[in-house]
PDBQT receptor file of N, H, CA, C and O in Angstrom, charges set to zero:
ATOM      1  N   MET A   1     115.267  42.395  93.657  1.00  0.00    +0.000 N 
ATOM      2  CA  MET A   1     115.292  43.465  94.632  1.00  0.00    +0.000 C 
ATOM      3  C   MET A   1     115.440  44.828  93.953  1.00  0.00    +0.000 C 
ATOM      4  O   MET A   1     114.919  45.829  94.445  1.00  0.00    +0.000 OA
ATOM      5  N   GLY A   2     116.156  44.864  92.813  1.00  0.00    +0.000 N 
ATOM      6  H   GLY A   2     116.579  44.051  92.413  1.00  0.00    +0.000 HD
ATOM      7  CA  GLY A   2     116.369  46.126  92.115  1.00  0.00    +0.000 C 
ATOM      8  C   GLY A   2     115.096  46.692  91.518  1.00  0.00    +0.000 C 
ATOM      9  O   GLY A   2     114.901  47.907  91.498  1.00  0.00    +0.000 OA
ATOM     10  N   VAL A   3     114.216  45.805  91.026  1.00  0.00    +0.000 N 
ATOM     11  H   VAL A   3     114.374  44.818  91.043  1.00  0.00    +0.000 HD
ATOM     12  CA  VAL A   3     112.955  46.257  90.448  1.00  0.00    +0.000 C 
ATOM     13  C   VAL A   3     112.074  46.874  91.529  1.00  0.00    +0.000 C 
ATOM     14  O   VAL A   3     111.411  47.884  91.296  1.00  0.00    +0.000 OA
ATOM     15  N   PHE A   4     112.070  46.265  92.708  1.00  0.00    +0.000 N 
ATOM     16  H   PHE A   4     112.609  45.444  92.897  1.00  0.00    +0.000 HD
ATOM     17  CA  PHE A   4     111.275  46.795  93.819  1.00  0.00    +0.000 C 
ATOM     18  C   PHE A   4     111.734  48.195  94.199  1.00  0.00    +0.000 C 
ATOM     19  O   PHE A   4     110.908  49.066  94.473  1.00  0.00    +0.000 OA
ATOM     20  N   MET A   5     113.043  48.418  94.219  1.00  0.00    +0.000 N 
ATOM     21  H   MET A   5     113.714  47.711  93.996  1.00  0.00    +0.000 HD
ATOM     22  CA  MET A   5     113.565  49.739  94.581  1.00  0.00    +0.000 C 
ATOM     23  C   MET A   5     113.226  50.776  93.518  1.00  0.00    +0.000 C 
ATOM     24  O   MET A   5     112.967  51.935  93.839  1.00  0.00    +0.000 OA
ATOM     25  N   ASP A   6     113.226  50.360  92.247  1.00  0.00    +0.000 N 
ATOM     26  H   ASP A   6     113.437  49.417  91.986  1.00  0.00    +0.000 HD
ATOM     27  CA  ASP A   6     112.855  51.283  91.175  1.00  0.00    +0.000 C 
ATOM     28  C   ASP A   6     111.390  51.687  91.287  1.00  0.00    +0.000 C 
ATOM     29  O   ASP A   6     111.053  52.861  91.132  1.00  0.00    +0.000 OA
ATOM     30  N   VAL A   7     110.523  50.721  91.555  1.00  0.00    +0.000 N 
ATOM     31  H   VAL A   7     110.797  49.768  91.682  1.00  0.00    +0.000 HD
ATOM     32  CA  VAL A   7     109.098  51.024  91.708  1.00  0.00    +0.000 C 
ATOM     33  C   VAL A   7     108.879  51.920  92.921  1.00  0.00    +0.000 C 
ATOM     34  O   VAL A   7     108.092  52.865  92.854  1.00  0.00    +0.000 OA
ATOM     35  N   PHE A   8     109.556  51.642  94.019  1.00  0.00    +0.000 N 
ATOM     36  H   PHE A   8     110.195  50.875  94.074  1.00  0.00    +0.000 HD
ATOM     37  CA  PHE A   8     109.445  52.470  95.216  1.00  0.00    +0.000 C 
ATOM     38  C   PHE A   8     109.903  53.896  94.928  1.00  0.00    +0.000 C 
ATOM     39  O   PHE A   8     109.272  54.851  95.384  1.00  0.00    +0.000 OA
ATOM     40  N   PHE A   9     110.990  54.052  94.177  1.00  0.00    +0.000 N 
ATOM     41  H   PHE A   9     111.502  53.277  93.807  1.00  0.00    +0.000 HD
ATOM     42  CA  PHE A   9     111.501  55.373  93.830  1.00  0.00    +0.000 C 
ATOM     43  C   PHE A   9     110.466  56.170  93.034  1.00  0.00    +0.000 C 
ATOM     44  O   PHE A   9     110.210  57.336  93.335  1.00  0.00    +0.000 OA
ATOM     45  N   PHE A  10     109.869  55.535  92.013  1.00  0.00    +0.000 N 
ATOM     46  H   PHE A  10     110.077  54.588  91.768  1.00  0.00    +0.000 HD
ATOM     47  CA  PHE A  10     108.892  56.248  91.187  1.00  0.00    +0.000 C 
ATOM     48  C   PHE A  10     107.625  56.585  91.959  1.00  0.00    +0.000 C 
ATOM     49  O   PHE A  10     107.070  57.669  91.781  1.00  0.00    +0.000 OA
ATOM     50  N   ILE A  11     107.158  55.683  92.810  1.00  0.00    +0.000 N 
ATOM     51  H   ILE A  11     107.609  54.802  92.954  1.00  0.00    +0.000 HD
ATOM     52  CA  ILE A  11     105.973  55.965  93.625  1.00  0.00    +0.000 C 
ATOM     53  C   ILE A  11     106.264  57.116  94.572  1.00  0.00    +0.000 C 
ATOM     54  O   ILE A  11     105.432  58.009  94.732  1.00  0.00    +0.000 OA
ATOM     55  N   ASN A  12     107.424  57.109  95.197  1.00  0.00    +0.000 N 
ATOM     56  H   ASN A  12     108.100  56.384  95.067  1.00  0.00    +0.000 HD
ATOM     57  CA  ASN A  12     107.795  58.188  96.110  1.00  0.00    +0.000 C 
ATOM     58  C   ASN A  12     107.946  59.514  95.369  1.00  0.00    +0.000 C 
ATOM     59  O   ASN A  12     107.557  60.559  95.891  1.00  0.00    +0.000 OA
ATOM     60  N   MET A  13     108.505  59.483  94.165  1.00  0.00    +0.000 N 
ATOM     61  H   MET A  13     108.821  58.634  93.742  1.00  0.00    +0.000 HD
ATOM     62  CA  MET A  13     108.674  60.694  93.380  1.00  0.00    +0.000 C 
ATOM     63  C   MET A  13     107.315  61.285  92.996  1.00  0.00    +0.000 C 
ATOM     64  O   MET A  13     107.114  62.493  93.125  1.00  0.00    +0.000 OA
ATOM     65  N   PHE A  14     106.381  60.455  92.528  1.00  0.00    +0.000 N 
ATOM     66  H   PHE A  14     106.545  59.474  92.424  1.00  0.00    +0.000 HD
ATOM     67  CA  PHE A  14     105.045  60.951  92.172  1.00  0.00    +0.000 C 
ATOM     68  C   PHE A  14     104.294  61.464  93.388  1.00  0.00    +0.000 C 
ATOM     69  O   PHE A  14     103.557  62.445  93.289  1.00  0.00    +0.000 OA
ATOM     70  N   LYS A  15     104.467  60.819  94.531  1.00  0.00    +0.000 N 
ATOM     71  H   LYS A  15     105.065  60.022  94.611  1.00  0.00    +0.000 HD
ATOM     72  CA  LYS A  15     103.824  61.279  95.766  1.00  0.00    +0.000 C 
ATOM     73  C   LYS A  15     104.349  62.655  96.151  1.00  0.00    +0.000 C 
ATOM     74  O   LYS A  15     103.577  63.522  96.561  1.00  0.00    +0.000 OA
ATOM     75  N   ASN A  16     105.648  62.860  96.024  1.00  0.00    +0.000 N 
ATOM     76  H   ASN A  16     106.275  62.155  95.692  1.00  0.00    +0.000 HD
ATOM     77  CA  ASN A  16     106.236  64.162  96.347  1.00  0.00    +0.000 C 
ATOM     78  C   ASN A  16     105.780  65.244  95.378  1.00  0.00    +0.000 C 
ATOM     79  O   ASN A  16     105.526  66.376  95.790  1.00  0.00    +0.000 OA
ATOM     80  N   ILE A  17     105.675  64.912  94.107  1.00  0.00    +0.000 N 
ATOM     81  H   ILE A  17     105.882  63.992  93.773  1.00  0.00    +0.000 HD
ATOM     82  CA  ILE A  17     105.207  65.893  93.116  1.00  0.00    +0.000 C 
ATOM     83  C   ILE A  17     103.778  66.310  93.428  1.00  0.00    +0.000 C 
ATOM     84  O   ILE A  17     103.472  67.502  93.451  1.00  0.00    +0.000 OA
ATOM     85  N   ILE A  18     102.916  65.357  93.664  1.00  0.00    +0.000 N 
ATOM     86  H   ILE A  18     103.165  64.388  93.645  1.00  0.00    +0.000 HD
ATOM     87  CA  ILE A  18     101.505  65.657  93.924  1.00  0.00    +0.000 C 
ATOM     88  C   ILE A  18     101.327  66.423  95.230  1.00  0.00    +0.000 C 
ATOM     89  O   ILE A  18     100.569  67.391  95.284  1.00  0.00    +0.000 OA
ATOM     90  N   SER A  19     102.022  65.995  96.284  1.00  0.00    +0.000 N 
ATOM     91  H   SER A  19     102.638  65.208  96.240  1.00  0.00    +0.000 HD
ATOM     92  CA  SER A  19     101.845  66.668  97.573  1.00  0.00    +0.000 C 
ATOM     93  C   SER A  19     102.388  68.091  97.547  1.00  0.00    +0.000 C 
ATOM     94  O   SER A  19     101.764  68.993  98.106  1.00  0.00    +0.000 OA
ATOM     95  N   THR A  20     103.535  68.313  96.911  1.00  0.00    +0.000 N 
ATOM     96  H   THR A  20     104.042  67.581  96.456  1.00  0.00    +0.000 HD
ATOM     97  CA  THR A  20     104.089  69.666  96.818  1.00  0.00    +0.000 C 
ATOM     98  C   THR A  20     103.172  70.573  96.002  1.00  0.00    +0.000 C 
ATOM     99  O   THR A  20     102.941  71.724  96.369  1.00  0.00    +0.000 OA
ATOM    100  N   PHE A  21     102.653  70.050  94.897  1.00  0.00    +0.000 N 
ATOM    101  H   PHE A  21     102.840  69.114  94.598  1.00  0.00    +0.000 HD
ATOM    102  CA  PHE A  21     101.775  70.849  94.046  1.00  0.00    +0.000 C 
ATOM    103  C   PHE A  21     100.509  71.267  94.793  1.00  0.00    +0.000 C 
ATOM    104  O   PHE A  21     100.127  72.436  94.747  1.00  0.00    +0.000 OA
ATOM    105  N   PHE A  22      99.860  70.335  95.476  1.00  0.00    +0.000 N 
ATOM    106  H   PHE A  22     100.171  69.385  95.514  1.00  0.00    +0.000 HD
ATOM    107  CA  PHE A  22      98.611  70.667  96.144  1.00  0.00    +0.000 C 
ATOM    108  C   PHE A  22      98.824  71.496  97.406  1.00  0.00    +0.000 C 
ATOM    109  O   PHE A  22      97.975  72.320  97.746  1.00  0.00    +0.000 OA
ATOM    110  N   GLN A  23      99.935  71.295  98.105  1.00  0.00    +0.000 N 
ATOM    111  H   GLN A  23     100.624  70.626  97.828  1.00  0.00    +0.000 HD
ATOM    112  CA  GLN A  23     100.205  72.119  99.287  1.00  0.00    +0.000 C 
ATOM    113  C   GLN A  23     100.412  73.573  98.917  1.00  0.00    +0.000 C 
ATOM    114  O   GLN A  23      99.960  74.461  99.640  1.00  0.00    +0.000 OA
ATOM    115  N   ASN A  24     101.075  73.834  97.823  1.00  0.00    +0.000 N 
ATOM    116  H   ASN A  24     101.442  73.113  97.235  1.00  0.00    +0.000 HD
ATOM    117  CA  ASN A  24     101.301  75.213  97.385  1.00  0.00    +0.000 C 
ATOM    118  C   ASN A  24     100.136  75.755  96.570  1.00  0.00    +0.000 C 
ATOM    119  O   ASN A  24      99.836  76.947  96.640  1.00  0.00    +0.000 OA
ATOM    120  N   GLY A  25      99.477  74.900  95.799  1.00  0.00    +0.000 N 
ATOM    121  H   GLY A  25      99.721  73.932  95.742  1.00  0.00    +0.000 HD
ATOM    122  CA  GLY A  25      98.380  75.347  94.948  1.00  0.00    +0.000 C 
ATOM    123  C   GLY A  25      97.158  75.800  95.716  1.00  0.00    +0.000 C 
ATOM    124  O   GLY A  25      96.423  76.675  95.259  1.00  0.00    +0.000 OA
ATOM    125  N   ILE A  26      96.932  75.209  96.886  1.00  0.00    +0.000 N 
ATOM    126  H   ILE A  26      97.529  74.498  97.258  1.00  0.00    +0.000 HD
ATOM    127  CA  ILE A  26      95.754  75.599  97.672  1.00  0.00    +0.000 C 
ATOM    128  C   ILE A  26      95.860  77.041  98.144  1.00  0.00    +0.000 C 
ATOM    129  O   ILE A  26      94.841  77.713  98.305  1.00  0.00    +0.000 OA
ATOM    130  N   TRP A  27      97.077  77.528  98.367  1.00  0.00    +0.000 N 
ATOM    131  H   TRP A  27      97.905  76.982  98.237  1.00  0.00    +0.000 HD
ATOM    132  CA  TRP A  27      97.265  78.925  98.762  1.00  0.00    +0.000 C 
ATOM    133  C   TRP A  27      96.939  79.868  97.611  1.00  0.00    +0.000 C 
ATOM    134  O   TRP A  27      96.363  80.934  97.829  1.00  0.00    +0.000 OA
ATOM    135  N   VAL A  28      97.295  79.494  96.403  1.00  0.00    +0.000 N 
ATOM    136  H   VAL A  28      97.762  78.628  96.226  1.00  0.00    +0.000 HD
ATOM    137  CA  VAL A  28      96.995  80.325  95.229  1.00  0.00    +0.000 C 
ATOM    138  C   VAL A  28      95.488  80.403  95.020  1.00  0.00    +0.000 C 
ATOM    139  O   VAL A  28      94.937  81.486  94.825  1.00  0.00    +0.000 OA
ATOM    140  N   ILE A  29      94.829  79.258  95.061  1.00  0.00    +0.000 N 
ATOM    141  H   ILE A  29      95.276  78.378  95.219  1.00  0.00    +0.000 HD
ATOM    142  CA  ILE A  29      93.377  79.223  94.873  1.00  0.00    +0.000 C 
ATOM    143  C   ILE A  29      92.680  80.013  95.972  1.00  0.00    +0.000 C 
ATOM    144  O   ILE A  29      91.762  80.785  95.698  1.00  0.00    +0.000 OA
ATOM    145  N   GLY A  30      93.111  79.823  97.207  1.00  0.00    +0.000 N 
ATOM    146  H   GLY A  30      93.857  79.195  97.430  1.00  0.00    +0.000 HD
ATOM    147  CA  GLY A  30      92.494  80.537  98.333  1.00  0.00    +0.000 C 
ATOM    148  C   GLY A  30      92.679  82.035  98.241  1.00  0.00    +0.000 C 
ATOM    149  O   GLY A  30      91.753  82.793  98.532  1.00  0.00    +0.000 OA
ATOM    150  N   PHE A  31      93.862  82.476  97.840  1.00  0.00    +0.000 N 
ATOM    151  H   PHE A  31      94.614  81.861  97.604  1.00  0.00    +0.000 HD
ATOM    152  CA  PHE A  31      94.119  83.911  97.726  1.00  0.00    +0.000 C 
ATOM    153  C   PHE A  31      93.209  84.556  96.696  1.00  0.00    +0.000 C 
ATOM    154  O   PHE A  31      92.591  85.584  96.971  1.00  0.00    +0.000 OA
ATOM    155  N   PHE A  32      93.119  83.959  95.511  1.00  0.00    +0.000 N 
ATOM    156  H   PHE A  32      93.621  83.124  95.288  1.00  0.00    +0.000 HD
ATOM    157  CA  PHE A  32      92.292  84.561  94.470  1.00  0.00    +0.000 C 
ATOM    158  C   PHE A  32      90.805  84.408  94.764  1.00  0.00    +0.000 C 
ATOM    159  O   PHE A  32      90.010  85.247  94.341  1.00  0.00    +0.000 OA
ATOM    160  N   TYR A  33      90.412  83.361  95.476  1.00  0.00    +0.000 N 
ATOM    161  H   TYR A  33      91.058  82.679  95.819  1.00  0.00    +0.000 HD
ATOM    162  CA  TYR A  33      89.010  83.232  95.886  1.00  0.00    +0.000 C 
ATOM    163  C   TYR A  33      88.627  84.384  96.817  1.00  0.00    +0.000 C 
ATOM    164  O   TYR A  33      87.586  85.017  96.639  1.00  0.00    +0.000 OA
ATOM    165  N   LEU A  34      89.472  84.646  97.803  1.00  0.00    +0.000 N 
ATOM    166  H   LEU A  34      90.317  84.131  97.948  1.00  0.00    +0.000 HD
ATOM    167  CA  LEU A  34      89.183  85.751  98.718  1.00  0.00    +0.000 C 
ATOM    168  C   LEU A  34      89.270  87.112  98.031  1.00  0.00    +0.000 C 
ATOM    169  O   LEU A  34      88.512  88.025  98.360  1.00  0.00    +0.000 OA
ATOM    170  N   LEU A  35      90.185  87.248  97.084  1.00  0.00    +0.000 N 
ATOM    171  H   LEU A  35      90.801  86.507  96.817  1.00  0.00    +0.000 HD
ATOM    172  CA  LEU A  35      90.308  88.508  96.355  1.00  0.00    +0.000 C 
ATOM    173  C   LEU A  35      89.057  88.777  95.534  1.00  0.00    +0.000 C 
ATOM    174  O   LEU A  35      88.566  89.906  95.502  1.00  0.00    +0.000 OA
ATOM    175  N   ILE A  36      88.538  87.752  94.871  1.00  0.00    +0.000 N 
ATOM    176  H   ILE A  36      88.936  86.835  94.897  1.00  0.00    +0.000 HD
ATOM    177  CA  ILE A  36      87.323  87.919  94.066  1.00  0.00    +0.000 C 
ATOM    178  C   ILE A  36      86.122  88.186  94.957  1.00  0.00    +0.000 C 
ATOM    179  O   ILE A  36      85.255  88.985  94.603  1.00  0.00    +0.000 OA
ATOM    180  N   LYS A  37      86.059  87.524  96.114  1.00  0.00    +0.000 N 
ATOM    181  H   LYS A  37      86.763  86.875  96.402  1.00  0.00    +0.000 HD
ATOM    182  CA  LYS A  37      84.935  87.762  97.030  1.00  0.00    +0.000 C 
ATOM    183  C   LYS A  37      84.990  89.154  97.645  1.00  0.00    +0.000 C 
ATOM    184  O   LYS A  37      83.949  89.736  97.951  1.00  0.00    +0.000 OA
ATOM    185  N   THR A  38      86.196  89.694  97.829  1.00  0.00    +0.000 N 
ATOM    186  H   THR A  38      87.041  89.221  97.581  1.00  0.00    +0.000 HD
ATOM    187  CA  THR A  38      86.334  91.027  98.418  1.00  0.00    +0.000 C 
ATOM    188  C   THR A  38      86.002  92.108  97.402  1.00  0.00    +0.000 C 
ATOM    189  O   THR A  38      85.278  93.052  97.720  1.00  0.00    +0.000 OA
ATOM    190  N   PHE A  39      86.513  91.985  96.201  1.00  0.00    +0.000 N 
ATOM    191  H   PHE A  39      87.100  91.218  95.943  1.00  0.00    +0.000 HD
ATOM    192  CA  PHE A  39      86.305  92.986  95.158  1.00  0.00    +0.000 C 
ATOM    193  C   PHE A  39      85.540  92.342  94.014  1.00  0.00    +0.000 C 
ATOM    194  O   PHE A  39      86.123  91.614  93.212  1.00  0.00    +0.000 OA
ATOM    195  N   GLU A  40      84.261  92.598  93.930  1.00  0.00    +0.000 N 
ATOM    196  H   GLU A  40      83.787  93.190  94.582  1.00  0.00    +0.000 HD
ATOM    197  CA  GLU A  40      83.405  92.036  92.875  1.00  0.00    +0.000 C 
ATOM    198  C   GLU A  40      83.633  92.827  91.585  1.00  0.00    +0.000 C 
ATOM    199  O   GLU A  40      83.147  93.948  91.438  1.00  0.00    +0.000 OA
ATOM    200  N   SER A  41      84.374  92.229  90.661  1.00  0.00    +0.000 N 
ATOM    201  H   SER A  41      84.769  91.318  90.780  1.00  0.00    +0.000 HD
ATOM    202  CA  SER A  41      84.660  92.892  89.390  1.00  0.00    +0.000 C 
ATOM    203  C   SER A  41      84.813  91.836  88.305  1.00  0.00    +0.000 C 
ATOM    204  O   SER A  41      85.465  90.813  88.515  1.00  0.00    +0.000 OA
ATOM    205  N   ASP A  42      84.212  92.083  87.148  1.00  0.00    +0.000 N 
ATOM    206  H   ASP A  42      83.682  92.914  86.978  1.00  0.00    +0.000 HD
ATOM    207  CA  ASP A  42      84.325  91.141  86.042  1.00  0.00    +0.000 C 
ATOM    208  C   ASP A  42      85.743  91.111  85.474  1.00  0.00    +0.000 C 
ATOM    209  O   ASP A  42      86.241  90.055  85.084  1.00  0.00    +0.000 OA
ATOM    210  N   LYS A  43      86.391  92.283  85.430  1.00  0.00    +0.000 N 
ATOM    211  H   LYS A  43      85.986  93.140  85.747  1.00  0.00    +0.000 HD
ATOM    212  CA  LYS A  43      87.770  92.322  84.939  1.00  0.00    +0.000 C 
ATOM    213  C   LYS A  43      88.684  91.519  85.855  1.00  0.00    +0.000 C 
ATOM    214  O   LYS A  43      89.566  90.800  85.385  1.00  0.00    +0.000 OA
ATOM    215  N   LEU A  44      88.474  91.641  87.152  1.00  0.00    +0.000 N 
ATOM    216  H   LEU A  44      87.757  92.224  87.533  1.00  0.00    +0.000 HD
ATOM    217  CA  LEU A  44      89.293  90.915  88.115  1.00  0.00    +0.000 C 
ATOM    218  C   LEU A  44      89.073  89.409  88.001  1.00  0.00    +0.000 C 
ATOM    219  O   LEU A  44      90.024  88.633  88.098  1.00  0.00    +0.000 OA
ATOM    220  N   LYS A  45      87.834  88.996  87.798  1.00  0.00    +0.000 N 
ATOM    221  H   LYS A  45      87.062  89.626  87.720  1.00  0.00    +0.000 HD
ATOM    222  CA  LYS A  45      87.549  87.573  87.626  1.00  0.00    +0.000 C 
ATOM    223  C   LYS A  45      88.224  87.027  86.380  1.00  0.00    +0.000 C 
ATOM    224  O   LYS A  45      88.808  85.944  86.410  1.00  0.00    +0.000 OA
ATOM    225  N   HIS A  46      88.147  87.770  85.287  1.00  0.00    +0.000 N 
ATOM    226  H   HIS A  46      87.672  88.650  85.262  1.00  0.00    +0.000 HD
ATOM    227  CA  HIS A  46      88.756  87.347  84.031  1.00  0.00    +0.000 C 
ATOM    228  C   HIS A  46      90.276  87.292  84.154  1.00  0.00    +0.000 C 
ATOM    229  O   HIS A  46      90.904  86.336  83.700  1.00  0.00    +0.000 OA
ATOM    230  N   PHE A  47      90.862  88.309  84.763  1.00  0.00    +0.000 N 
ATOM    231  H   PHE A  47      90.351  89.086  85.132  1.00  0.00    +0.000 HD
ATOM    232  CA  PHE A  47      92.310  88.366  84.937  1.00  0.00    +0.000 C 
ATOM    233  C   PHE A  47      92.797  87.271  85.878  1.00  0.00    +0.000 C 
ATOM    234  O   PHE A  47      93.844  86.668  85.641  1.00  0.00    +0.000 OA
ATOM    235  N   SER A  48      92.046  87.011  86.940  1.00  0.00    +0.000 N 
ATOM    236  H   SER A  48      91.196  87.501  87.132  1.00  0.00    +0.000 HD
ATOM    237  CA  SER A  48      92.487  86.025  87.921  1.00  0.00    +0.000 C 
ATOM    238  C   SER A  48      92.458  84.607  87.358  1.00  0.00    +0.000 C 
ATOM    239  O   SER A  48      93.237  83.760  87.797  1.00  0.00    +0.000 OA
ATOM    240  N   LYS A  49      91.580  84.331  86.401  1.00  0.00    +0.000 N 
ATOM    241  H   LYS A  49      90.948  85.018  86.045  1.00  0.00    +0.000 HD
ATOM    242  CA  LYS A  49      91.575  83.010  85.766  1.00  0.00    +0.000 C 
ATOM    243  C   LYS A  49      92.895  82.740  85.058  1.00  0.00    +0.000 C 
ATOM    244  O   LYS A  49      93.449  81.645  85.159  1.00  0.00    +0.000 OA
ATOM    245  N   TYR A  50      93.399  83.743  84.338  1.00  0.00    +0.000 N 
ATOM    246  H   TYR A  50      92.950  84.632  84.256  1.00  0.00    +0.000 HD
ATOM    247  CA  TYR A  50      94.669  83.579  83.643  1.00  0.00    +0.000 C 
ATOM    248  C   TYR A  50      95.834  83.478  84.626  1.00  0.00    +0.000 C 
ATOM    249  O   TYR A  50      96.747  82.675  84.434  1.00  0.00    +0.000 OA
ATOM    250  N   VAL A  51      95.801  84.286  85.666  1.00  0.00    +0.000 N 
ATOM    251  H   VAL A  51      95.060  84.939  85.822  1.00  0.00    +0.000 HD
ATOM    252  CA  VAL A  51      96.883  84.267  86.644  1.00  0.00    +0.000 C 
ATOM    253  C   VAL A  51      96.898  82.932  87.384  1.00  0.00    +0.000 C 
ATOM    254  O   VAL A  51      97.965  82.349  87.580  1.00  0.00    +0.000 OA
ATOM    255  N   ILE A  52      95.735  82.444  87.795  1.00  0.00    +0.000 N 
ATOM    256  H   ILE A  52      94.869  82.917  87.636  1.00  0.00    +0.000 HD
ATOM    257  CA  ILE A  52      95.665  81.155  88.493  1.00  0.00    +0.000 C 
ATOM    258  C   ILE A  52      96.193  80.040  87.592  1.00  0.00    +0.000 C 
ATOM    259  O   ILE A  52      96.957  79.188  88.047  1.00  0.00    +0.000 OA
ATOM    260  N   GLY A  53      95.804  80.038  86.348  1.00  0.00    +0.000 N 
ATOM    261  H   GLY A  53      95.184  80.730  85.978  1.00  0.00    +0.000 HD
ATOM    262  CA  GLY A  53      96.279  79.015  85.419  1.00  0.00    +0.000 C 
ATOM    263  C   GLY A  53      97.791  79.045  85.249  1.00  0.00    +0.000 C 
ATOM    264  O   GLY A  53      98.450  78.006  85.294  1.00  0.00    +0.000 OA
ATOM    265  N   ASN A  54      98.335  80.233  85.053  1.00  0.00    +0.000 N 
ATOM    266  H   ASN A  54      97.801  81.078  85.016  1.00  0.00    +0.000 HD
ATOM    267  CA  ASN A  54      99.783  80.361  84.867  1.00  0.00    +0.000 C 
ATOM    268  C   ASN A  54     100.557  79.982  86.129  1.00  0.00    +0.000 C 
ATOM    269  O   ASN A  54     101.575  79.294  86.053  1.00  0.00    +0.000 OA
ATOM    270  N   VAL A  55     100.081  80.423  87.268  1.00  0.00    +0.000 N 
ATOM    271  H   VAL A  55      99.254  80.981  87.329  1.00  0.00    +0.000 HD
ATOM    272  CA  VAL A  55     100.772  80.115  88.522  1.00  0.00    +0.000 C 
ATOM    273  C   VAL A  55     100.704  78.625  88.820  1.00  0.00    +0.000 C 
ATOM    274  O   VAL A  55     101.684  78.051  89.296  1.00  0.00    +0.000 OA
ATOM    275  N   LEU A  56      99.577  77.989  88.553  1.00  0.00    +0.000 N 
ATOM    276  H   LEU A  56      98.781  78.455  88.167  1.00  0.00    +0.000 HD
ATOM    277  CA  LEU A  56      99.474  76.556  88.802  1.00  0.00    +0.000 C 
ATOM    278  C   LEU A  56     100.372  75.755  87.871  1.00  0.00    +0.000 C 
ATOM    279  O   LEU A  56     100.932  74.738  88.281  1.00  0.00    +0.000 OA
ATOM    280  N   VAL A  57     100.517  76.189  86.637  1.00  0.00    +0.000 N 
ATOM    281  H   VAL A  57     100.061  77.015  86.304  1.00  0.00    +0.000 HD
ATOM    282  CA  VAL A  57     101.447  75.515  85.723  1.00  0.00    +0.000 C 
ATOM    283  C   VAL A  57     102.882  75.670  86.226  1.00  0.00    +0.000 C 
ATOM    284  O   VAL A  57     103.651  74.708  86.218  1.00  0.00    +0.000 OA
ATOM    285  N   LEU A  58     103.243  76.878  86.664  1.00  0.00    +0.000 N 
ATOM    286  H   LEU A  58     102.619  77.659  86.671  1.00  0.00    +0.000 HD
ATOM    287  CA  LEU A  58     104.583  77.089  87.206  1.00  0.00    +0.000 C 
ATOM    288  C   LEU A  58     104.815  76.273  88.476  1.00  0.00    +0.000 C 
ATOM    289  O   LEU A  58     105.903  75.733  88.673  1.00  0.00    +0.000 OA
ATOM    290  N   LEU A  59     103.802  76.180  89.338  1.00  0.00    +0.000 N 
ATOM    291  H   LEU A  59     102.918  76.619  89.178  1.00  0.00    +0.000 HD
ATOM    292  CA  LEU A  59     103.930  75.364  90.541  1.00  0.00    +0.000 C 
ATOM    293  C   LEU A  59     104.087  73.890  90.209  1.00  0.00    +0.000 C 
ATOM    294  O   LEU A  59     104.823  73.180  90.894  1.00  0.00    +0.000 OA
ATOM    295  N   PHE A  60     103.411  73.418  89.174  1.00  0.00    +0.000 N 
ATOM    296  H   PHE A  60     102.813  73.995  88.617  1.00  0.00    +0.000 HD
ATOM    297  CA  PHE A  60     103.551  72.021  88.785  1.00  0.00    +0.000 C 
ATOM    298  C   PHE A  60     104.960  71.742  88.263  1.00  0.00    +0.000 C 
ATOM    299  O   PHE A  60     105.556  70.718  88.596  1.00  0.00    +0.000 OA
ATOM    300  N   VAL A  61     105.485  72.642  87.453  1.00  0.00    +0.000 N 
ATOM    301  H   VAL A  61     105.000  73.474  87.183  1.00  0.00    +0.000 HD
ATOM    302  CA  VAL A  61     106.860  72.490  86.954  1.00  0.00    +0.000 C 
ATOM    303  C   VAL A  61     107.842  72.546  88.123  1.00  0.00    +0.000 C 
ATOM    304  O   VAL A  61     108.789  71.762  88.176  1.00  0.00    +0.000 OA
ATOM    305  N   TYR A  62     107.622  73.460  89.049  1.00  0.00    +0.000 N 
ATOM    306  H   TYR A  62     106.853  74.098  89.005  1.00  0.00    +0.000 HD
ATOM    307  CA  TYR A  62     108.467  73.567  90.244  1.00  0.00    +0.000 C 
ATOM    308  C   TYR A  62     108.417  72.271  91.066  1.00  0.00    +0.000 C 
ATOM    309  O   TYR A  62     109.446  71.808  91.556  1.00  0.00    +0.000 OA
ATOM    310  N   SER A  63     107.243  71.700  91.214  1.00  0.00    +0.000 N 
ATOM    311  H   SER A  63     106.407  72.076  90.816  1.00  0.00    +0.000 HD
ATOM    312  CA  SER A  63     107.094  70.459  91.971  1.00  0.00    +0.000 C 
ATOM    313  C   SER A  63     107.868  69.320  91.312  1.00  0.00    +0.000 C 
ATOM    314  O   SER A  63     108.474  68.497  91.999  1.00  0.00    +0.000 OA
ATOM    315  N   ILE A  64     107.847  69.274  89.999  1.00  0.00    +0.000 N 
ATOM    316  H   ILE A  64     107.355  69.942  89.440  1.00  0.00    +0.000 HD
ATOM    317  CA  ILE A  64     108.594  68.237  89.278  1.00  0.00    +0.000 C 
ATOM    318  C   ILE A  64     110.095  68.429  89.459  1.00  0.00    +0.000 C 
ATOM    319  O   ILE A  64     110.825  67.473  89.722  1.00  0.00    +0.000 OA
ATOM    320  N   ILE A  65     110.546  69.667  89.316  1.00  0.00    +0.000 N 
ATOM    321  H   ILE A  65     109.953  70.444  89.102  1.00  0.00    +0.000 HD
ATOM    322  CA  ILE A  65     111.982  69.941  89.428  1.00  0.00    +0.000 C 
ATOM    323  C   ILE A  65     112.491  69.640  90.841  1.00  0.00    +0.000 C 
ATOM    324  O   ILE A  65     113.571  69.069  90.996  1.00  0.00    +0.000 OA
ATOM    325  N   VAL A  66     111.733  70.013  91.864  1.00  0.00    +0.000 N 
ATOM    326  H   VAL A  66     110.856  70.476  91.739  1.00  0.00    +0.000 HD
ATOM    327  CA  VAL A  66     112.142  69.764  93.234  1.00  0.00    +0.000 C 
ATOM    328  C   VAL A  66     112.177  68.264  93.539  1.00  0.00    +0.000 C 
ATOM    329  O   VAL A  66     113.048  67.801  94.276  1.00  0.00    +0.000 OA
ATOM    330  N   SER A  67     111.250  67.519  92.985  1.00  0.00    +0.000 N 
ATOM    331  H   SER A  67     110.542  67.895  92.387  1.00  0.00    +0.000 HD
ATOM    332  CA  SER A  67     111.155  66.087  93.284  1.00  0.00    +0.000 C 
ATOM    333  C   SER A  67     112.202  65.258  92.550  1.00  0.00    +0.000 C 
ATOM    334  O   SER A  67     112.525  64.149  92.976  1.00  0.00    +0.000 OA
ATOM    335  N   ILE A  68     112.723  65.776  91.474  1.00  0.00    +0.000 N 
ATOM    336  H   ILE A  68     112.461  66.676  91.128  1.00  0.00    +0.000 HD
ATOM    337  CA  ILE A  68     113.753  65.019  90.739  1.00  0.00    +0.000 C 
ATOM    338  C   ILE A  68     115.066  65.352  91.351  1.00  0.00    +0.000 C 
ATOM    339  O   ILE A  68     116.098  64.844  90.913  1.00  0.00    +0.000 OA
TER     340      ILE A  68
């Protein structure tokens, strides 16, 4: 019975990490997509790639910390 509870715990933890990451990450992607579509600029596109990457990494770390 103990092994089953351990497996359930890990599955639930990974589900929470993935769901939290994608629920928050879609807002970041959507915001920068609309920003790029509103203001057509190469500098903005280049800058937003770095910002999206950094924010998504921070959101993933946040999702892990919240789920543990």
